[in-house]
C-alpha positions in Angstrom: -0.8 -15.7 -2.5 2.7 -15.8 -0.8 3.0 -13.1 1.5 6.8 -12.1 2.7 7.9 -14.0 6.1 6.2 -12.6 9.2 8.6 -10.2 10.7 9.6 -10.6 14.2 12.6 -8.8 15.8 15.6 -9.6 14.1 13.8 -11.1 10.9 11.8 -7.9 10.7 15.1 -5.5 10.8 17.2 -8.0 8.7 14.4 -8.0 5.6 14.5 -3.9 5.8 18.3 -4.1 5.7 18.3 -7.0 2.9 19.0 -4.3 0.2 19.4 -0.7 -0.1 17.5 -0.3 -3.3 15.5 2.7 -3.6 13.5 2.3 -6.6 9.8 1.5 -7.2 8.6 -1.9 -5.8 11.8 -2.0 -3.6 12.1 0.8 -1.5 12.7 1.1 2.4 8.9 1.6 3.5 8.0 -1.2 1.4 10.6 -3.3 3.0 9.8 -2.4 6.4 6.4 -3.1 5.9 6.5 -6.2 3.9 4.4 -5.0 0.9 3.9 -7.3 -2.1 3.4 -5.3 -5.0 1.5 -6.6 -8.1 0.0 -5.2 -11.2 -3.6 -7.3 -12.1 -5.5 -5.5 -15.0 -5.3 -1.8 -14.9 -4.6 -1.5 -11.3 -2.1 -2.0 -8.7 -2.5 -4.4 -5.5 -0.4 -4.0 -2.4 -0.7 -7.0 -0.1 1.1 -7.4 3.5 0.2 -9.2 6.5 -0.6 -7.2 9.9 2.2 -8.3 12.2 2.2 -7.1 15.9 5.1 -4.6 15.1 2.4 -2.8 12.8 -0.2 -2.4 15.5 -1.6 0.5 17.7 -1.7 0.3 21.6 -5.5 -1.4 20.7 -3.7 -4.1 18.9 -5.3 -3.8 15.6 -3.4 -2.2 12.5 -2.4 1.1 13.2 -4.1 3.8 10.7 -1.2 5.3 9.5 0.3 2.0 8.2 -3.1 1.5 6.2 -2.8 4.9 5.1 0.8 4.5 3.6 -0.1 1.1 2.0 -2.8 2.8 0.1 -0.6 5.8 -0.7 1.8 3.2 -2.3 -0.8 1.4 -4.3 -2.0 4.3 -5.9 1.4 6.0 -6.3 2.7 2.7 -8.0 -0.3 2.8 -10.3 0.5 6.2 -11.6 4.2 5.2 -12.2 3.4 1.9 -14.0 0.8 3.7 -16.3 2.5 7.1 -16.8 6.3 5.9 -16.7 7.0 8.6 -14.3 6.5 9.3 -10.4 3.7 11.2 -9.2 3.0 13.3 -6.2 0.1 13.0 -3.7 -2.0 16.3 -3.7 -4.5 15.3 -1.2 -5.9 12.3 -0.1 -9.1 11.4 2.3 -9.3 7.9 3.9 -12.3 6.3 5.6 -11.7 3.4 8.1 -14.8 1.1 8.1 -13.4 -1.8 10.2 -9.9 -2.7 12.1 -7.6 -5.5 10.7 -6.2 -7.9 13.6 -2.9 -9.4 13.8 -2.7 -12.4 11.5 -5.0 -10.9 8.8 -3.4 -10.1 5.3 -4.7 -6.7 3.8 -4.6 -5.7 0.0 -4.8 -2.1 -1.2 -6.3 -2.1 -4.7 -5.7 0.8 -6.5 -7.5 2.1 -9.6 -8.1 5.2 -11.5 -11.7 7.3 -11.2 -10.2 9.5 -13.9 -6.8 9.6 -15.7 -5.1 12.6 -17.0 -1.9 13.7 -18.5 -1.1 15.8 -15.2 -4.0 15.8 -12.7 -5.3 12.1 -11.7 -8.0 11.3 -9.3 -7.5 7.5 -8.0 -8.9 5.5 -5.2 -7.9 2.6 -3.1 -9.6 0.0 -1.2 -8.0 -1.9 1.7 -9.6 -5.5 1.8 -9.2 -9.0 3.7 -7.9 -11.0 0.2 -9.4 -14.2 2.1 -13.0 -12.7 3.3 -13.3 -9.6 1.1 -14.0 -7.7 4.1 -13.6 -3.8 3.7 -11.1 -2.2 5.9 -11.2 1.4 4.5 -10.9 3.2 1.0 -9.2 6.4 0.0 -9.8 8.8 -2.7 -6.9 11.1 -4.0 -5.8 13.7 -6.5 -2.3 13.0 -7.9 0.0 15.0 -10.3 1.8 13.1 -12.4 5.7 14.4 -12.7 7.8 14.7 -15.8 10.0 12.0 -16.5 
């Protein structure tokens, strides 16, 4: 797996400004966080590397960044399977272990129950090299009309 180049100062900001596209798979937050979005099997994986710019004062990945990546994995799964955007109605996250600078994180989304309008989805954030579970989330989503 090849992750985007590690952001550092100027390189970090140049990646963000590399495009003005704002669509699924390539939007400002995905570029800012260095997200790589893939669709294996019936799921969606969002992978990124923990870099200093994404950490909290303790030096580990900020929980809000983890939550955002998990939310993106679930939203992209819904877009891919339903052909239209969806909105998060609620999301619960449980953090189990910190992710440190230099580690990769893969947020893998899958359906708990898929419906025409209301969907129940989960995402697990793991280290793709070791399989260590950092966090998991469950969420309720509403599919929007195309």
